[in-house]
C-alpha positions in Angstrom: -2.5 -16.2 9.1 1.0 -15.0 8.7 2.2 -12.0 6.9 4.0 -12.8 3.4 5.5 -11.2 0.5 5.0 -13.8 -2.1 6.6 -16.8 -0.2 8.8 -14.8 1.8 7.7 -14.4 5.6 7.6 -10.9 6.9 8.3 -9.7 10.5 5.7 -7.0 10.9 5.8 -4.8 14.0 2.8 -2.5 12.9 0.7 -1.6 9.8 -1.1 1.3 8.8 -4.4 1.3 6.7 -5.0 4.5 4.8 -8.7 5.6 4.2 -10.4 4.2 1.2 -10.7 6.8 -1.4 -13.2 6.8 -4.2 -12.8 9.1 -7.2 -16.1 10.9 -7.6 -16.6 14.4 -9.2 -19.5 16.5 -9.8 -19.8 18.1 -13.2 -22.3 21.0 -13.7 -24.9 20.6 -16.8 -26.7 23.2 -18.8 -29.3 24.5 -16.6 -32.9 23.9 -17.7 -35.5 26.8 -17.4 -37.7 26.3 -14.5 -35.7 23.2 -13.1 -36.2 22.5 -9.3 -33.7 19.5 -9.3 -30.0 19.4 -9.1 -28.2 20.9 -12.1 -25.4 18.7 -11.9 -24.3 15.0 -12.5 -22.1 12.8 -10.4 -19.4 10.8 -12.3 -17.7 8.0 -10.5 -14.2 7.2 -11.5 -13.8 4.1 -9.5 -11.6 3.5 -6.5 -7.9 4.2 -6.2 -5.4 1.6 -5.7 -5.1 0.0 -2.3 -2.2 0.8 0.0 -0.6 -0.4 3.1 2.4 1.0 5.0 4.2 -1.7 7.0 6.9 -1.4 9.6 8.8 -4.5 10.3 12.2 -6.0 11.3 14.6 -7.9 8.8 18.3 -9.2 8.6 20.5 -7.5 6.1 19.9 -10.4 3.5 16.2 -10.1 4.0 16.2 -6.3 3.5 18.6 -6.8 0.3 15.7 -9.1 -1.3 13.1 -6.5 -0.4 15.3 -3.9 -2.0 15.9 -5.8 -5.2 12.5 -6.3 -5.4 11.6 -2.6 -5.0 14.2 -1.6 -7.5 13.0 -4.3 -10.1 9.3 -3.1 -9.5 8.6 -6.9 -8.7 4.9 -7.8 -8.4 4.1 -10.2 -5.9 1.0 -11.6 -3.7 1.1 -9.9 -0.4 -0.9 -11.7 2.5 -1.4 -9.7 5.7 -2.6 -10.8 9.2 -5.6 -8.7 8.8 -6.9 -10.7 6.1 -5.7 -8.4 3.3 -4.6 -10.3 0.1 -3.6 -8.2 -3.0 -1.2 -8.4 -5.9 1.4 -5.6 -5.0 4.5 -3.8 -5.5 6.7 -1.9 -3.1 6.1 2.0 -3.6 8.6 3.0 -1.0 11.2 1.3 1.3 13.6 2.7 4.2 15.5 1.1 6.7 17.6 2.0 9.9 19.8 -0.3 11.8 18.3 -1.5 15.2 20.6 -0.1 17.9 22.5 -2.8 20.1 22.1 -5.7 17.3 25.5 -4.8 15.6 23.8 -4.3 12.2 22.4 -7.9 12.3 18.9 -6.6 12.4 17.4 -3.7 10.7 14.1 -1.8 11.1 12.2 -1.0 7.8 9.2 1.0 6.6 7.7 -0.2 3.4 4.7 1.1 1.5 2.9 -1.6 -0.6 0.6 -0.5 -3.5 -1.9 -2.7 -5.4 -0.7 -3.6 -8.8 
């Protein structure tokens, strides 16, 4: 399976998978006299949005397209080689020129967040 941002192929060098986070809080209740069980209730608020941090390579033209999508808050289907498929938007995007390429190749870090 290839790495895709919509229909645009991505040249992914590495990927980070943050731990799954679930919103779970414990709320105290009015204590019952003589109760021996827990005096609180658990309230689940669902899971947080899935995220992926991707490090990859792009030509300046490819990076310009990613940057345009980032600035316009575009939502696309992202397909990653680890099997993740989700509707996502780019939450952060940074790039540096790869030394020795004369500016023809950029190394970027992109964080995708579930839309």
